[in-house]
C-alpha positions in Angstrom: 74.0 13.4 21.9 74.1 14.6 25.5 75.1 18.1 24.3 72.1 18.2 22.0 69.7 17.1 24.7 71.2 19.7 27.1 70.6 22.5 24.7 67.2 21.6 23.9 66.5 21.5 27.8 68.0 24.9 28.2 66.1 26.3 25.3 62.7 25.0 26.8 63.8 26.3 30.3 64.5 29.8 29.0 61.2 29.8 27.2 59.2 28.8 30.2 61.1 31.4 32.2 60.5 34.1 29.6 56.7 33.3 29.6 56.4 33.2 33.3 58.3 36.6 33.6 55.9 37.9 30.9 52.9 36.9 32.6 54.3 38.3 36.0 54.8 41.7 34.2 51.2 41.6 32.7 49.8 40.9 36.1 51.8 43.6 37.8 51.0 46.3 35.3 47.4 45.3 35.0 47.1 45.7 38.8 49.0 49.0 38.8 46.9 50.6 36.1 43.7 49.2 37.4 44.2 50.7 40.8 45.3 54.0 39.3 42.1 54.1 37.1 39.9 53.6 40.2 41.6 56.5 41.8 41.2 58.7 38.8 44.8 58.9 38.2 44.8 58.4 34.3 48.3 59.8 33.8 50.0 57.1 35.9 47.7 54.4 34.6 48.4 55.0 30.9 51.8 53.4 30.5 51.3 50.1 32.3 47.7 49.9 30.8 49.3 50.2 27.5 51.8 47.6 28.2 49.0 45.1 29.2 47.1 45.9 26.0 50.0 45.3 23.8 51.5 42.2 25.5 48.5 40.4 26.9 45.1 41.8 25.7 43.0 39.0 26.8 44.3 39.1 30.4 41.4 41.0 31.9 38.2 42.3 30.2 38.6 45.4 32.3 41.8 46.3 30.5 39.5 47.7 27.6 37.0 49.4 30.0 40.2 51.1 31.7 41.4 52.1 28.5 38.3 53.8 27.4 38.3 55.7 30.8 42.0 56.8 30.4 41.7 57.9 26.8 38.3 59.6 27.4 39.8 61.6 30.3 42.8 62.6 28.2 40.7 63.7 25.3 38.2 65.8 27.5 41.4 67.6 28.8 42.6 68.8 25.6 40.9 71.9 24.0 42.6 71.8 20.7 41.0 69.0 18.9 43.5 69.4 16.0 46.5 68.9 18.1 48.8 65.9 17.7 48.2 64.7 21.2 44.4 64.8 20.7 44.4 62.9 17.4 47.0 60.3 18.9 44.6 59.6 21.8 41.5 59.5 19.6 43.2 56.9 17.3 44.1 54.9 20.4 40.5 55.0 21.7 39.2 53.7 18.3 42.0 51.0 18.3 40.9 50.0 21.9 37.3 49.3 20.7 38.6 47.4 17.7 40.6 45.1 19.9 37.6 44.8 22.2 35.5 43.8 19.3 38.3 41.3 18.0 38.5 39.4 21.4 34.9 39.5 22.2 34.3 35.9 21.3 37.1 34.9 23.5 35.8 36.7 26.5 32.2 35.6 25.9 33.5 32.0 26.3 35.1 32.9 29.6 32.9 35.5 31.2 29.1 35.7 31.6 27.2 38.8 30.5 30.1 40.0 28.3 28.8 42.6 25.8 28.5 41.3 22.2 30.5 42.6 19.5 27.3 44.5 18.0 27.0 46.2 21.3 30.5 47.2 21.5 30.4 48.6 17.8 27.5 50.7 19.1 29.6 52.1 21.9 32.4 52.7 19.5 30.2 54.8 17.2 28.9 57.0 20.2 32.6 57.6 21.3 33.4 58.4 17.7 30.6 61.0 17.5 31.6 62.4 20.9 35.4 62.8 20.2 36.1 62.7 16.4 38.0 65.9 15.4 35.8 65.9 12.2 32.9 63.5 12.1 32.3 61.4 9.1 28.5 61.0 9.1 28.7 58.0 6.7 31.1 56.1 8.9 29.3 56.9 12.0 26.0 55.8 10.4 27.6 52.7 9.0 28.7 51.5 12.5 25.4 52.5 14.2 23.5 50.6 11.6 25.8 47.6 12.0 25.1 47.7 15.7 21.3 48.1 15.5 21.1 45.3 12.8 23.0 42.9 15.1 21.4 43.8 18.4 17.8 44.6 17.1 15.4 44.9 20.1 18.4 44.6 22.4 20.0 47.8 21.1 20.8 50.3 23.9 18.8 53.5 23.8 21.5 55.8 23.1 22.5 53.7 20.2 18.9 53.9 18.7 19.0 57.7 19.4 22.1 58.3 17.5 21.2 55.9 14.7 18.2 58.0 13.9 20.4 61.1 14.3 23.2 60.0 12.0 20.6 58.8 9.5 18.9 62.2 9.7 22.3 63.9 9.0 23.0 61.6 6.2 19.7 62.6 4.6 20.7 66.3 4.8 23.7 65.4 2.7 22.1 63.0 0.3 18.3 63.5 -0.4 18.3 60.0 -1.9 18.6 58.6 1.6 15.0 59.8 2.4 13.4 56.3 2.2 16.2 54.7 4.2 15.9 57.3 6.7 12.2 56.5 7.2 12.9 52.9 7.4 15.7 53.5 10.0 13.1 55.6 12.0 10.6 52.8 11.8 13.2 50.2 12.9 14.6 52.3 15.8 10.9 53.1 16.8 10.0 49.4 17.0 13.0 48.4 18.9 12.5 51.3 21.3 9.0 50.2 21.9 10.0 46.6 22.5 12.8 47.9 25.0 10.2 50.0 26.8 7.8 47.1 27.2 10.6 44.7 28.3 12.0 47.1 31.1 10.9 46.7 34.5 12.9 49.3 36.2 10.7 52.5 36.4 13.6 55.0 35.9 15.3 53.0 33.1 11.8 52.9 31.4 11.3 56.5 31.8 14.6 57.1 30.1 13.8 54.8 27.2 10.5 56.6 26.6 12.4 59.9 26.6 14.5 58.4 23.9 11.5 57.3 21.9 10.1 60.8 22.1 13.3 62.2 20.8 13.4 59.8 17.9 9.8 60.7 17.0 10.6 64.4 17.2 13.6 63.9 14.9 11.4 62.3 12.4 8.6 64.8 12.6 11.1 67.6 12.2 13.0 65.9 9.2 10.8 67.3 6.5 10.0 63.7 5.2 6.9 63.4 7.4 4.4 65.1 5.1 1.8 63.0 3.2 3.0 64.0 -0.1 6.6 62.8 0.5 5.4 59.5 1.9 3.0 59.0 -1.1 5.8 59.6 -3.6 8.1 57.2 -1.6 5.7 54.3 -1.0 3.1 54.9 -3.6 5.0 53.5 -6.6 6.2 50.5 -4.7 2.8 49.2 -3.4 1.9 47.5 -6.6 5.3 45.7 -7.0 5.1 44.7 -3.4 1.5 43.7 -3.2 2.4 40.2 -2.0 5.0 41.3 0.5 3.1 41.6 3.9 6.0 43.0 5.7 6.3 45.8 3.3 2.5 46.4 3.4 2.3 46.5 7.1 5.2 49.0 7.3 3.6 51.1 4.8 0.2 51.0 6.5 1.9 51.8 9.9 3.8 54.9 8.6 0.8 56.2 6.8 -1.4 55.8 9.8 1.1 57.3 12.2 1.4 60.5 10.1 -2.4 60.7 9.6 -2.0 60.1 5.9 -5.0 57.8 5.6 -6.2 59.7 2.6 -3.3 58.7 0.5 -3.5 56.3 -2.3 -0.5 54.4 -0.8 -2.3 53.7 2.4 -5.5 52.6 0.5 -3.8 50.3 -1.8 -1.6 48.7 0.8 -4.5 48.2 3.0 -6.4 46.5 0.1 -3.5 44.1 -0.8 -2.9 43.3 2.9 -6.6 42.6 3.4 -6.3 40.1 0.5 -3.3 38.5 2.2 -4.5 38.6 5.8 -7.7 40.6 6.8 -6.2 42.3 9.9 -8.1 45.0 11.7 -5.7 47.7 10.2 -6.0 46.3 6.6 -9.9 46.2 7.1 -9.9 49.7 8.3 -7.8 50.9 5.4 -10.4 49.4 3.0 -12.9 51.0 4.9 -11.4 54.4 4.6 -10.9 53.7 0.8 -14.5 52.8 0.3 -15.8 55.7 2.2 -13.5 58.1 0.1 -15.2 56.7 -3.0 -18.6 57.2 -1.6 -19.4 53.5 -1.2 -20.8 53.9 2.3 -22.3 50.4 2.4 -18.7 48.9 1.7 -17.2 51.2 4.2 -19.6 50.1 6.9 -18.8 46.3 6.1 -15.0 46.9 6.3 -15.2 49.1 9.5 -17.4 46.6 11.3 -15.1 43.9 10.2 -12.1 45.8 11.7 -14.0 46.5 14.8 -14.6 42.8 15.4 -10.8 41.9 14.7 -9.5 44.7 16.8 -8.6 43.9 20.5 -7.3 47.3 21.8 -10.1 49.3 23.4 -9.0 52.7 22.1 -8.7 51.3 18.5 -12.1 49.6 18.8 -13.7 52.9 19.7 -12.1 54.6 16.6 -13.4 51.7 14.4 -16.9 52.0 15.9 -16.9 55.8 15.4 -15.8 55.4 11.7 -18.7 52.9 11.2 -21.0 55.4 12.8 -19.7 58.2 10.4 -20.2 55.8 7.3 -23.8 55.1 8.4 -24.5 58.7 9.1 -23.4 59.5 5.4 -25.7 56.7 4.3 -28.5 58.4 6.2 -28.9 55.4 8.3 -29.3 57.5 11.5 -30.6 55.1 13.9 -27.8 52.5 13.2 -25.2 55.2 13.1 -26.4 56.2 16.8 -25.8 52.5 17.8 -22.4 52.6 16.6 -21.6 56.0 18.2 -22.8 54.6 21.5 -20.5 51.6 20.9 -17.6 53.9 20.5 -18.2 55.6 23.8 -18.7 52.3 25.6 -15.1 51.4 24.4 -13.6 54.9 25.4 -15.6 57.0 27.8 -13.5 60.2 27.3 -14.0 60.1 23.4 -15.7 63.5 22.5 -16.2 62.8 18.6 -19.0 60.1 19.1 -20.9 62.7 21.4 -20.6 65.3 18.6 -21.7 63.0 16.1 -24.8 62.0 18.1 -25.7 65.8 18.3 -25.4 66.2 14.5 -27.5 62.9 14.1 -30.2 64.5 16.1 -29.9 67.9 14.6 -30.6 66.4 11.0 -33.9 64.9 12.3 -35.5 67.4 14.7 -39.2 66.7 13.6 -41.2 64.3 15.8 -44.3 66.3 16.7 -46.9 68.3 15.0 -46.0 71.2 17.2 -43.1 73.1 15.8 -42.1 74.5 19.2 -41.8 70.8 20.6 -39.7 69.8 17.5 -37.3 72.6 18.5 -36.8 71.2 21.8 -34.7 68.4 19.9 -32.0 71.2 19.9 -31.9 70.9 23.7 -30.8 67.3 23.4 -28.3 68.3 20.7 -26.7 70.9 23.1 -26.7 68.2 25.9 -24.5 66.0 23.7 -22.2 68.8 22.8 -21.8 69.8 26.4 -21.2 66.2 27.3 -18.5 66.1 24.4 -16.3 68.8 25.7 -16.8 67.9 29.4 -15.2 64.3 28.7 -12.8 65.4 26.1 -11.4 69.0 26.1 -9.6 68.3 22.8 -13.0 68.8 21.1 -14.1 71.8 23.0 -13.7 74.4 20.3 -15.8 72.4 17.9 -18.4 71.7 20.4 -18.6 75.4 21.4 -18.9 76.4 17.7 -21.8 74.0 17.2 -23.5 75.0 20.4 -23.6 78.6 19.3 -25.1 77.4 15.9 -27.7 75.2 17.5 -28.7 77.4 20.2 -30.3 79.8 17.7 -32.8 76.9 17.0 -34.1 76.3 20.3 -37.8 77.3 21.0 -38.9 80.6 22.4 -40.2 80.7 26.0 -43.6 82.0 25.0 -44.1 79.3 22.4 -43.5 76.7 25.0 -45.6 78.5 27.6 -48.7 78.3 25.4 -48.0 74.4 25.3 -47.8 74.3 29.0 -44.0 74.0 29.4 -41.5 76.4 31.2 -37.8 76.6 31.7 -36.6 73.8 34.1 -39.3 71.3 33.0 -38.3 67.9 31.8 -39.5 66.8 28.3 -38.9 63.7 26.3 -38.1 64.0 22.5 -40.1 61.5 20.7 -39.6 59.7 17.5 -36.4 57.4 16.9 -34.5 59.7 19.4 -36.4 59.1 22.5 -34.2 61.1 24.9 -35.3 63.4 27.8 -33.9 66.8 28.3 -34.5 69.9 30.3 -36.0 73.1 28.9 -33.8 76.1 29.2 
């Protein structure tokens, strides 16, 4: 009996001693490797680091970070990406990420601000793209999509960039990926906007904005951004998703962004969205649909409702301008002027409403029994066009073209002289216009 007890005690003693020795070795190797990594000495760090990873992977979180630095350094120093050493270190790098993901829950319980498994998966995908001897686009895309789906608006900027990039590469291989690519772009764009809004550091925010611009550029250059392609993708699905507000909103958003507001998909999505929830965008879409059909009264109703629902000043200006255009088409010139002026009040550097005012006045120049005085209306017309290009250089070409046209209709000096007017005199154009101008 005593012998059995002695054997048991000895066995437990050996086990405890073995565990203690193992822990001591782990701590020693961890310290050696970590100091070597900090000194940039990856060669001497490698073996003790690997011993820690194999024996006690959860000892320190920096074991994984050090390993990534070590293996990155080795891979960057090997020119032949098909060599046995390169492939060995690359596979080890992927294994480090897998172990890091595996033990993430353990570290999250112990350490504050430990990156999530989804975040680490995104980092793994980026390392894979950077170092893989031959990139499997589908694999990279799968990892990036998994990361973005998990992290959502917390996704890192580079992960969003490469997510869209790999989705685009997947599209080049598989044309059937087109709709998913567009959806991936919308998702990444939405999360990038959220990250930009949440970021308070100016430099980090500037970096995020550049990433967003790169994402937009990839989409625009993808070949999927034309209205015909978008109509073919979304058009057939609007009817079957007419009660799905999420789908309808995304359809309206993509169509607006790509200036495809003449597409049936945009019109129908707006109409069904309006029935579910008459938002500003939905009402505007119904307005454009009515305008295209020539129902100007209905267009005015929808545009005016959109204007009242909208809160963004620039968009309010667009809605007011759209209402003015519809009223102009309905020959309601005075009302059209009111909405053009509203558009300017919302956005002072908006040239299109000034051009519309010029066109409104040009269509109704007669206010006097004297033909020469009626022609003075074109001085007011030119005033508006000059104003348009001064506040908004983007409309300068259109304004100059119209100025050249309307300048031919201004009165001759001798005709005005007979009426007691000369260049430099001020004159008020009567009728509904009621504006004062200078005779040239």
